[in-house]
N, C-alpha and C positions, 0 to 999 in steps of 0.2 A: 496918756494917763496911767494906764495900768499895763503892764508887760509880765506875761507868764512865758518863762523862758526854759525850756527842755525840764518841764517837771515831770518828775516821776513818782510815785507813791507805792510802796509795798509794804504790806502788812503780814506777818508772821515771823516764825524763825526758820532758819536754815532747813533745806530740804521741804518746807511747806508754806513757801512764800506764795502770797497773793498778791500780783500787780494790780492795783485798781486803776492807776493813771499812768499812762505809758508815753514818756517824751512829749510832752505836750506843750506847745508854744501858741500863745494868743495875744492879742493886742486890745484893750477896750479906748475907746478914743472918749473924750471929753461931750457931754452932753449927748449920749446914744445909747440906744436901748440895743444891748447883744442879746441875741438868743443863742442857748446851748441846748441842742436836742439829742436825744436817745431816750433807749429803752431802760428798763429799770435794770441794774446792775452794770452800768456803762460806763460808770465812774464820774458822772456829772455832779453828784452831790459831794463826793470826797474831794474833787476840784475846787469847788465853792469852799468847803471848808478849809481848804490850803490857803484859799485866796484872801478868806476872812481872819485868818490866824489860830481855827479851831485845830487843825492838823499841820505837821511839818512835812515839808517834802524830802523824801528819800535821797533825791537829786534834784539839780534844777533850783530856781529861785522866782521870786515875786519881786517885782520892781514897781514901787508906787511912786509918782512923780517922782523920778529917777533917784529913789532910795531902795537900796536894797534890803536892808536891815529893818522894817517899818512897824513891824508888830507892836513895839512897846507904846506908840502915840497915835496908831491909826483907829485906834476904836470910834471915836466919835466920826472919823471920815467914810469908813465902810461899815454899813451894817446889814444885818441880813434876817430876812423872813422866811420862817420854816413852813413845808409842807403842812405841821399840824400845828395850829398855833398855841396849844396846850404845851406845846415844848418851851416856850417863853412867856407864859401866862400863868400865873399862879390861880387856880380856881379860886381860892376862897379871899382874895383880895379884890378889893372895889376897882371899877375902871379907871377912876382918876388917879389911884395910886399907882396901877400899871404902866400908865401914859407917865406919871409923874418921875417914876424912879430914876430912869437916866439924867434927869435935871436935878434930882436931889444929891444923886452919886456926884455931881460934879458942882454943888453947894451952890445951887442958883437961888434967890432969896424967896420966900413965901409965895409973894406977890408976883414974881417973875413966873414961879412955877405954876400959878393958877391959873395966869393968863395964856401961858404958852399951852397947857393942857386944853382949855376951851378952844384954841385956835384949832390945835390938832384936831380935836372930835371935830369941829365943822370942816376941816379940810377933806375928812375922810367921810364927810355925810353922815355922821352918826347925829341923834337927838341928845339934848344937853341932859337930859334926865336920865340917861344911859350912865352918868359917871359915877351914881351911887349904888349900883347893882354891881355884883359881883360876875366873876367871869366866868363861871358856871351857869349864871342866869341867861347868859347871851347865846345867840344862833350861831352855827358855824360862820356863816358870811360875816356877822357882826364881830365875830372874835378875830377873824384875819383883818378886818378893816382895823380892829383896836391894835393887833400886833404891828400894822404898817404905820398906824400914828406912833406908835412907841418907838417904831424904829428910826421916825423921821425928826422925832423930838428935837436932837441935834443937829439938824440939817446937814446930814451926810453927803458927800459927792457922789459914792456910789452904794446904790441899794443893789443888795442880791437877793432876788425872788426865788425861791427853790419849791418848784411845784407847789405853788400857794393856790391855785385854783383847782386841782387835782382832784379834790374831795368835795368839790360844790356844783350844785345844778349848772345848767348851761346858762340860764339868765344870771345868775348870779357870779357866775364865771366872768361875762362878758362886763358887767357891772365894775368888779374888781379890775380887770384889764383897762376900762376906760378911765377908772379913777386912777392908776398907776401913770398914764398917759398925761392924764393932765396934771397931776403932782410932778410929774418930771419936766413938765414944761413950766412949771411954777416955780420950781426949786431948782432950775437948771442942774439936776443932776443926771448920772448916768445910771442905768439898769442892768443887771446880768441877771437875764429872765431864764431859767431852766426848767423845762418841760418836757415831756414824752409827746405832747399833743402839738403836734406839726400844724395842724389845723388853725391853731391859735394865734401864730404869729404874723400872717400876711395883715398890713396895715397897722402894725405895731412894732415890731422887730425892724432896726434898721439893719442889720446885718445877722447872719447866723452861722454857726458851727455845728456839725452834725459829730456825735461821738459816739463810738462802737467798740467795747471792749477795751476801754481805757484809752485807745486812740483816737484823734481826730481825723473823721477820712473825708471830709469835704466842709469848705467854709466859703462864706459870697456874702454878697448883698443879698437881701431876704426875697425881693421879688424875682431877680434873676436865677436864683437857686430854685425857687419853685416852680419857676416855668421849664428852665433846664437843668435838673440836675445830672451829676457826673457820675456818681458813685450809684451802683446797685443797690446798696444798703440804702441811700436816701431814696432813690426809686421804690424801694419796696417799702418804706414809712410812708410814703405820699399815697401809694396805691391801698394802704392798709387805713388809711384816715379818712375822713370826711371832706378834705380840702379838694377843691375843683377850680 
C-alpha cells in the first residue's frame, strides 16, 4: 500500500546540515498496524511528516498505491493525529465545527455534515453534549478523541498516530489504543503508530521498526521482535521500559 524508498531528509545549509532521516526504506501493508519506535530525536516524526506530505524528502520517494507523486490528491486518504491535539484543534472552536471542517472543505451538504459529525463522535465514544463545547473546555483525553474523530471523517486508508498517548495517564492511554484498534477493524484502515513507549505495542501492532539517529536498526513482526531482539539498541529500549 505504502512504500518508503531510500528516504533521506536533511535540514540546514552547507556545513551545518542535520540529517534527520537516513536512507529509510519501509513498506506498510493494507489493514495493518505498523509501529515505529524510537527515542526523542530519532527522526520518526520527521519521517511521518514526509509520508503525510508536510515535508519533502531530500532524497528518495514515498510511493502510495503505486503512485510516486501523490501529494496533490492524498489528503483524504492519509491523515495524521499529533502528540499535542492543540496543534490541530482551534481552542475557540466548538467541537462540532472542528470535526465538521474536513467535510465542509469538501463541500458536503449541511445535513450530511451534521450526520457524519454525530456518527464520528459516537465512534470515538464521546457524549453528544460535547458538540457544543469549545476545545479549550475539554480534557486532554477528550481532545485526543476529537482529533481522531476529525482525522477519520473522510475515511482515510492510512492514519498516522504520532505519539498520541505520550501525554496521557496510563488508563486514558490504554483507552485510546483500544479505540484505535476498534476503529482500525471497523474502517478497514492501516495505522502507522509512532511512539517511544515500546511497552504499548504488544497486542496492538502487527509489525514494528526501531529507529535510531535517523536510521532503521531493526524491523520485524512485533511478538518475535519483542521476544528476541537482534539490535543492542532494541535490547536497551526493552530493558528501560516496563514490557516483560
